[in-house]
FIBAKE-79113 format. One record per residue (C-alpha): x, y, z; residue number from 1; residue in one letter. Coordinates in steps of 0.5 Angstrom, whole numbers. Example, Ala and Ser with C-alpha at 12.3 -4.5 7.8 and 13.67 -1.06 7.14 Angstrom:
2
SITE|xx|yy|zz|pos|code
SITE|25|-9|16|1|A $
SITE|27|-2|14|2|S $
***
This chain:
257
SITE|xx|yy|zz|pos|code
SITE|-81|-4|160|1|M $
SITE|-87|-1|157|2|K $
SITE|-88|4|163|3|K $
SITE|-80|6|162|4|S $
SITE|-80|6|154|5|I $
SITE|-86|11|155|6|L $
SITE|-82|16|160|7|A $
SITE|-76|15|157|8|L $
SITE|-80|18|150|9|S $
SITE|-83|23|154|10|V $
SITE|-76|26|157|11|L $
SITE|-74|26|150|12|S $
SITE|-79|30|147|13|V $
SITE|-79|35|153|14|V $
SITE|-71|35|152|15|G $
SITE|-72|36|144|16|G $
SITE|-76|41|145|17|S $
SITE|-73|45|149|18|A $
SITE|-65|45|146|19|L $
SITE|-68|45|137|20|V $
SITE|-64|50|135|21|S $
SITE|-66|54|128|22|T $
SITE|-60|55|126|23|S $
SITE|-59|53|118|24|A $
SITE|-54|48|121|25|E $
SITE|-58|44|125|26|A $
SITE|-62|39|122|27|S $
SITE|-67|34|124|28|T $
SITE|-69|27|121|29|T $
SITE|-74|23|121|30|M $
SITE|-73|14|119|31|T $
SITE|-78|9|118|32|F $
SITE|-74|3|117|33|K $
SITE|-76|-5|116|34|W $
SITE|-71|-10|117|35|E $
SITE|-73|-17|115|36|H $
SITE|-68|-23|116|37|K $
SITE|-68|-28|111|38|L $
SITE|-67|-35|114|39|L $
SITE|-74|-38|114|40|D $
SITE|-77|-37|120|41|G $
SITE|-73|-31|123|42|R $
SITE|-76|-24|124|43|T $
SITE|-79|-17|122|44|D $
SITE|-77|-11|125|45|R $
SITE|-80|-5|124|46|P $
SITE|-77|2|126|47|K $
SITE|-78|8|128|48|F $
SITE|-72|13|129|49|E $
SITE|-72|21|131|50|L $
SITE|-66|25|130|51|S $
SITE|-64|31|131|52|H $
SITE|-57|35|131|53|R $
SITE|-56|43|133|54|M $
SITE|-50|48|130|55|D $
SITE|-47|47|136|56|N $
SITE|-44|40|133|57|G $
SITE|-49|36|139|58|F $
SITE|-54|30|137|59|A $
SITE|-59|27|140|60|F $
SITE|-65|22|140|61|G $
SITE|-69|15|138|62|F $
SITE|-70|9|136|63|E $
SITE|-76|5|137|64|Q $
SITE|-76|-2|134|65|V $
SITE|-82|-7|135|66|W $
SITE|-81|-15|132|67|Q $
SITE|-85|-21|129|68|F $
SITE|-83|-27|131|69|D $
SITE|-84|-31|125|70|R $
SITE|-82|-38|129|71|S $
SITE|-89|-38|132|72|K $
SITE|-96|-38|129|73|Q $
SITE|-100|-31|129|74|E $
SITE|-105|-35|133|75|T $
SITE|-100|-36|138|76|E $
SITE|-96|-30|138|77|V $
SITE|-101|-24|136|78|G $
SITE|-102|-20|129|79|F $
SITE|-99|-14|133|80|A $
SITE|-91|-14|134|81|P $
SITE|-89|-14|140|82|E $
SITE|-84|-8|143|83|Q $
SITE|-77|-11|143|84|Y $
SITE|-73|-6|143|85|E $
SITE|-71|3|145|86|F $
SITE|-66|6|144|87|T $
SITE|-64|14|147|88|L $
SITE|-58|16|143|89|K $
SITE|-54|22|144|90|T $
SITE|-47|25|142|91|G $
SITE|-43|31|140|92|Y $
SITE|-39|32|133|93|R $
SITE|-33|37|133|94|H $
SITE|-30|39|126|95|R $
SITE|-23|43|124|96|W $
SITE|-20|43|117|97|G $
SITE|-20|48|111|98|D $
SITE|-26|44|108|99|R $
SITE|-29|42|115|100|N $
SITE|-25|35|113|101|E $
SITE|-23|33|120|102|H $
SITE|-29|30|125|103|E $
SITE|-28|27|132|104|V $
SITE|-33|26|137|105|G $
SITE|-36|22|143|106|P $
SITE|-43|18|143|107|L $
SITE|-46|15|148|108|L $
SITE|-54|11|149|109|D $
SITE|-59|8|153|110|Y $
SITE|-62|1|151|111|Q $
SITE|-69|-2|154|112|V $
SITE|-71|-9|152|113|K $
SITE|-76|-14|156|114|E $
SITE|-71|-17|160|115|N $
SITE|-64|-12|160|116|A $
SITE|-62|-5|160|117|K $
SITE|-55|-3|157|118|K $
SITE|-50|2|156|119|I $
SITE|-46|4|150|120|R $
SITE|-40|9|149|121|F $
SITE|-35|10|145|122|G $
SITE|-32|15|139|123|A $
SITE|-31|16|133|124|F $
SITE|-26|20|128|125|Y $
SITE|-28|21|121|126|G $
SITE|-24|25|115|127|Y $
SITE|-26|26|108|128|R $
SITE|-21|25|103|129|L $
SITE|-25|29|97|130|T $
SITE|-31|32|96|131|K $
SITE|-34|25|94|132|D $
SITE|-31|20|99|133|F $
SITE|-30|20|106|134|S $
SITE|-28|15|111|135|M $
SITE|-30|14|119|136|K $
SITE|-27|9|124|137|V $
SITE|-31|9|131|138|R $
SITE|-29|5|137|139|A $
SITE|-36|2|142|140|R $
SITE|-37|-1|148|141|Y $
SITE|-43|-4|150|142|S $
SITE|-45|-6|157|143|G $
SITE|-52|-10|161|144|D $
SITE|-53|-5|167|145|L $
SITE|-55|-11|171|146|E $
SITE|-57|-19|170|147|R $
SITE|-61|-21|166|148|V $
SITE|-68|-24|168|149|S $
SITE|-68|-31|163|150|V $
SITE|-75|-32|166|151|G $
SITE|-80|-31|172|152|S $
SITE|-76|-30|179|153|G $
SITE|-69|-34|175|154|T $
SITE|-62|-29|172|155|Y $
SITE|-57|-30|169|156|D $
SITE|-50|-29|173|157|D $
SITE|-46|-26|166|158|A $
SITE|-47|-18|165|159|V $
SITE|-46|-18|158|160|G $
SITE|-40|-13|155|161|K $
SITE|-38|-13|149|162|E $
SITE|-33|-8|144|163|M $
SITE|-35|-7|137|164|R $
SITE|-32|-2|133|165|Y $
SITE|-34|0|125|166|D $
SITE|-30|2|118|167|L $
SITE|-35|7|114|168|W $
SITE|-33|8|107|169|L $
SITE|-37|13|103|170|T $
SITE|-38|16|97|171|Y $
SITE|-43|20|94|172|R $
SITE|-44|20|86|173|W $
SITE|-49|25|83|174|N $
SITE|-56|24|88|175|N $
SITE|-54|18|91|176|F $
SITE|-50|16|96|177|T $
SITE|-47|9|98|178|F $
SITE|-43|6|104|179|V $
SITE|-39|-1|106|180|W $
SITE|-39|-2|113|181|D $
SITE|-35|-7|116|182|A $
SITE|-36|-9|123|183|I $
SITE|-32|-13|128|184|Y $
SITE|-34|-16|134|185|K $
SITE|-31|-18|141|186|D $
SITE|-34|-22|147|187|K $
SITE|-31|-19|153|188|L $
SITE|-34|-25|158|189|D $
SITE|-37|-31|157|190|D $
SITE|-41|-31|152|191|N $
SITE|-40|-32|144|192|V $
SITE|-43|-30|138|193|F $
SITE|-48|-34|134|194|D $
SITE|-42|-36|130|195|N $
SITE|-40|-40|137|196|N $
SITE|-34|-36|137|197|K $
SITE|-32|-29|142|198|E $
SITE|-32|-25|135|199|N $
SITE|-34|-24|129|200|V $
SITE|-33|-20|123|201|W $
SITE|-40|-17|119|202|E $
SITE|-41|-12|114|203|H $
SITE|-47|-7|112|204|E $
SITE|-48|-5|104|205|L $
SITE|-52|0|103|206|S $
SITE|-55|6|98|207|A $
SITE|-59|12|99|208|E $
SITE|-61|17|94|209|Y $
SITE|-65|23|95|210|R $
SITE|-69|27|91|211|L $
SITE|-66|31|87|212|A $
SITE|-72|37|87|213|D $
SITE|-73|36|94|214|A $
SITE|-69|35|98|215|R $
SITE|-71|33|104|216|A $
SITE|-73|26|102|217|H $
SITE|-69|20|101|218|A $
SITE|-70|12|101|219|F $
SITE|-65|8|102|220|Y $
SITE|-64|0|102|221|G $
SITE|-59|-4|107|222|K $
SITE|-56|-11|105|223|F $
SITE|-53|-14|113|224|K $
SITE|-48|-19|112|225|Y $
SITE|-48|-23|118|226|K $
SITE|-45|-29|122|227|A $
SITE|-45|-37|120|228|E $
SITE|-51|-40|126|229|L $
SITE|-47|-44|130|230|L $
SITE|-50|-45|137|231|K $
SITE|-53|-52|138|232|N $
SITE|-59|-48|139|233|S $
SITE|-59|-47|132|234|H $
SITE|-58|-54|131|235|L $
SITE|-63|-56|134|236|N $
SITE|-68|-52|132|237|S $
SITE|-74|-54|128|238|D $
SITE|-71|-49|122|239|Y $
SITE|-66|-52|117|240|D $
SITE|-62|-47|120|241|W $
SITE|-54|-49|121|242|Y $
SITE|-50|-47|118|243|G $
SITE|-53|-42|115|244|K $
SITE|-52|-35|116|245|R $
SITE|-57|-30|119|246|D $
SITE|-57|-24|112|247|N $
SITE|-63|-19|113|248|A $
SITE|-64|-13|108|249|I $
SITE|-67|-6|111|250|E $
SITE|-71|-1|107|251|F $
SITE|-73|6|109|252|G $
SITE|-76|12|108|253|Y $
SITE|-72|19|111|254|K $
SITE|-76|26|112|255|Y $
SITE|-71|31|114|256|R $
SITE|-74|38|116|257|F $
***
């Protein structure tokens, strides 16, 4: 996985250097994130994301996610985080209307984990109702590119397939931005989510503050309202997880240049 991530990182940087636009419409955003799952024994995930949108509407970037497994002792797994996930992200946005109030576009992501490679693609539509209030909907398909390795020489024949639907409602007030994301997920195979069902509802609430005198800097906090843990593996865990929600909080810093 490390070799794959290194190669993809080099391609992303090289491609980005060739395509970066100097137009005032273009922007590049660097984001540092930290996600903490609230249940005892769950995980912490530091993240780094770099994205660039060109003045012609095309966007590209990557996100690297590491993970601290809190269910195991540091003396057992080490004090450094494991390399958990790497995602290359691409997309396009077309705007129109008297106020550029409409936007639509496709997206295509390639994701690499330790034992899986995944492709994600979909499309979105957004509408700005007023200067301060907007909405956006997105449908995204996600599928494994090959059988998932579950051990040395052992593979799971089930190729994961999943649909995800998002509805974002965004409200801007002075230097603050508030976002509610309603998420519906549906399995297209024989697998189930943490709630032991083939579909699940989740919600994310976030608030962002952009510095008034330094618009390049922003700080945000997010609360992720997750599904209940109802699998047998949660019931038989060493931790008291069963029946509880796998909620998480995330904090981040953004720099736009």
